N, C-alpha and C positions, 0 to 999 in steps of 0.2 A: 086654859089652861090646861089643861090633862092633854087637847092639841100640844100642844107646846112642848107641854114635859116629855110627848112621846118622837114629836120632829130630833129633838135632843137628845133619848135615845139610841133611838138612830143615826143621826154623826156619830156620837159614839161608839157606836159598835162597828162603825164607818172605818174611824181610825184607831180601833185595836184590832180595826185587820191589817194594815195600809199604815200603821205608825211603827208596829212593833215586830219588825220583821225579825228576824233570829238575823244577823250578822254574821256575812261569807265568815270561814276560819281562814285564819291564816296561812296562805298557803305553805306547807312541809316537806321535806326532802322523802327519799322512796325510803329512810330509816325513823320517820314520825319525826323527826324534827323542822323544828320552826328555819325557816327558809331564810340568810342572810338581808342585807338591803342591796348588793351586784346580784342576788338569785333573785330576786323578787320579778316578778311579769314584767313585762314595760309596758305602759297606756299611753298614748298620745289621743290628750285632751284638747283641739281646737274649740272653741269657743267666739259666734259671731262680732259683741263686741261688750269685752273686763267693765264698762261701768252702767250697762244699766243696770234701771237697779233690781230688777226680778234675777237675770244670769250671774246680779253675783253672791246673795242662795245660792245656786241651784252651782256655785264654782266653788262653796265653802263646804257645800251638804257634800262633794267629792271629791274633795283634799283630803276630808273626815273620816268617810267612808272605804279609804285608797288604804289608808296611813295604817300600816304592818303588812298592812296584804298589797301594795302594787304600785311597780315606780313609779308614779303618776306622773306629768310633765302635764301643767297646763297652757295653754298660750292665746291670745289675748288677739282673732282675729281681726280687732276694730270697723269689722263694719266694712269689711272689704273682701268682696270674692276674688282679687285675684293677689293675696295679700294671705284669705286662708290656705291656695293653691299652697301656693309655697308652703306655709309652712308642713300640713300635709306631704311636702315630698323631702322638705327637713325630715318628720317623724320618720314615718321606712328609710329611710338611709339612714338612722337612727338606730335601725332594728327594733323598733316598737312589736309588740307580740298582738297587738289591739287598735284601733284608734277609734274614738267615741265623736263623734261630729253635730257640733251644730250651728247650723249652715247660715252662710250669710242668706245666699240667696238661696231657695227646695234646687231651682231647675238645672244649678249648680251640680245635684244630687248625681248625678251616672255620669260624668264626668273620676268623679273621685272613686265610688262605686270601681269603673274601669281601672282605675290605678291602685286601687287597693287589692282587685282578684290580680291584678300584674302581679302582687310583690304576697298574694294568700297568703293574704291580715286582712280578720272579720272587720264588717263596723258598726256601732252601733250609734243610731242617729239615737237624736236626744234635741227634747220638747221643740224643736219646729220638720217638723214631718214633710217628708219628700215624698212626688205623687207616690201612688200605692205598685203603679206596676214596675218601680224600680227594685222595692225589696223584694215582690216575688220574683225577680228575676236573679236575684245575688240572692246564691243560700246561704251565705255569711255576714249577712246584712237581718239585723233588726232596726224598733223606732222603741226609745221612751218617751212617752209623754201626754199626749190626755186625751180626753173625746174632746176638740176644740166648742162643737156647738152650746156642746151644753153648760161652757161658762155663760153666754147671748142665750140660755135657755132661766139660767139661772137667776141671774143677772135680773132678766125682769120680774121676777119675784118679790125679786127683793121691793124693785121699783114697784111692782100693785100692790103691796104688802101694806110699806109708808102710806101711801096714797090714800090706801082706805084705810089706816090710821090718822092719817090727818089730810081731810081732804079739805081742806082752808091752804092747804097748798097746790092747787086751782085760783091762782088767785084773781084772772078775770071773773069765772064761774060761768066759763063757757062746755063741758062738761069735757071738755080735753085737755089735751098737753101740750106744752109747748117747750121743745126741751133743743137741745145744742147737743154732739154726742161730737165726744176726740177719738180721731181713731189714730189706730195705729201705723203698723209698718204699709203701704198699701201691695197685699199682694202676698204677705203677708197671711197663713192661712187661715191664725189664731184672730188677725184686725180681720178678717174676710168674711169668715164664723160669729167671729165678737156681735162685729155688727150688724151681720141680716138676722144670726134668733133672737136675739137681743129688741127688733121693731121687727118683726112677727109676731114673736109672744109676746108683745105689749098693746098689740093689734089683737091677738087672739085670747087674751085679759077685757076689753074688751075700753080698754084705755085712749082708745082716740089717741093717738099719737101725734101730734103735727109738728114738722123739725123748720124750725130755722136757723143752724147751724149742721152741719157738719165737714169737719178737714183734717187731713193726717194730722198729728200732731207730735209725729214719730214714735212713738212712744217716750217720748222724754220733756218732764216737767216745767222746761224752760218755753218751749213751744208753748206748751198747754200753757201755760201763763200768762206770753205772749198776743195768742189767741179771744181768748178766753178778756181780754185788755181787750184788743177789738168789738168783739162782740158786747159787753155794757157797751160800752159807746156807740155803736149802734141799738140794741135793742131794749137794754137797762129791764128792766124788772118785769117784761113782756117772758122770758125766760126764766121758764117754773120748775123747770129741772136738769142736773151738767151731765148727761152718759159719758163716764169715759174706759176707752177698752185694756187700759191698765193704771193700775195705781199711780204712777204714776204719774199720770198726768189730771189723773183726778187731782193730785197733789197740789200740781204745778194749778188747775185751775180757783182749790181752796186757797194759794196765795193771792190770787188775782180776786179771787174773792171781800177778800182780809184787807188788801189795801183799799177795798172802796167801802169799807169801814158794814161789811156784811158778818151777822152771830155774834156781835157786840150786843144785843136783846134778841127776844123770840121775833121780833118784827116784822126784823131785818135776818130772814132767814135762806140760805138757797141749797135746797140736798142737790144730794154731791154722792155717786154711785162708783165705782170701781170692779179692777178687778189686780186679786193678786193675793194680798191682807199683807199685806210687808208688813215688819213693823213698824214701820211712820204713819202706816197708814189705820196701824192697830191706834196706832196712839191718836188718831186726828179723829179714829168712831168713838171711843172713851169720852175725849172730848164734846161728843156731837158736833164737830161741824162737819164728820162722812155722815152718811146712812147706811152706809155697808161695804164690802165688798163681797168676790169670791173667792178663797182661800184654793189659791195656786199651789198648791204641794211640793215647795221647792228641797225638802229635807229626803225626801221620798225620787224622786225623781230624778236627784244627784244620788240617792245611793242602790236604787236601781241599773241608774245605769253604767254604775263602776263594777255591782258583782255581776252584771252581766259583760264588759268587755271585758274582767275576769276569766270566767268561766270558760268564754271565746280563746280568747289568751292558751288559756290553757286543754284546749281541742273539748271543754266539755260542753255540753248540751246548755245554752246560753241561763238559763232556768234552774241548772240541776242542783240543788238542797239551799234553793229561794223561796219564800213564800209568793214569789213574782206569777203567773200566765200570763201564756202568752195567746192575745186574738187569731182571727182566724186572718190578722193585715200580719202580722210578726214580729206584732205591737204589747208593748204593756203596755195600757193605760191606768194613770193616775187618778183616781178620783178629785172631783174640785168638788170645794163645802162651803154653803152660803153663811159668810160673816156678820155678825150684825152689834148690838151690848150686849142680848142676851146669850149668844157665846162664843167669848170673844179668846174664851180661856183655853179654848181647841189653838185655838190660834195660836196665840203666843206661845204654847207647849210646844210648837211645833218649831219655834228658833229658840227653844233648849239649850246649851253645850249639851 
């Protein structure tokens, strides 16, 4: 019990640091008057896919954090890099003073930097990290996101802790954990890191993971539902754990499991774990149909992106007047937090208006 209380205290302290940043004040004129809407710095934002579960919350945070401080234009690239390139061209032509870019394809970062540099416009990449050499080679480029490996490590801890508490989940009593894994978009830095590190850390914890299936659900609920349907038809109750790179896919797996009669009573249970801790996932954790998730702090990612973009647009140092710190790779890293039934309130507070 003492260890649990200590862990929650550490998490609460982390949120006190990263969840209560003093918002940037609205820009003022030389006379100290608040600028009108027409005078606010123009920030162009492109999001790789507007209907992505998690990115919809980042977008809301960006719009909220920018209200009254910047003229923010948000565009949906619909998971099409060519479309995103055209959107960036249009934003530059419209005279934006800074760009905030959630890449469709990380490999396109160098081309975007070239366009922005030619137009003397700073760029804040967010959520999907460009290659380190791209940031290093651009004087007016920065990144806001997370340390991708951290989410995989923390997800493995949720799995290890849950199996320690529920040894009966090893249904065949072979001392191994037979799992299926729903992977995000292939090549996406988060998908690759989450997959790699959750499996490595499970092995380090002595769980002896045995892979039954590992396929991409492309971050999508419907695709994950279909994959889980197929896996249940093939493996049935041989599956002992469902691991998902994000909550959207975890929710798809749960939909499939519920359609097959799981979770109606304790004898028909399948542990599922995700990443993001979005509100729909929190509801599933609360009702006991999801073991846990790793909070990917959309609120602070959105706020940090806007605050850096406003500073850059005004010719200031990107973190001036904020609580954010840049690391050696010119990045602001918003920490992850493990979420289960015991600390749901921490995640729920992130989504409060």
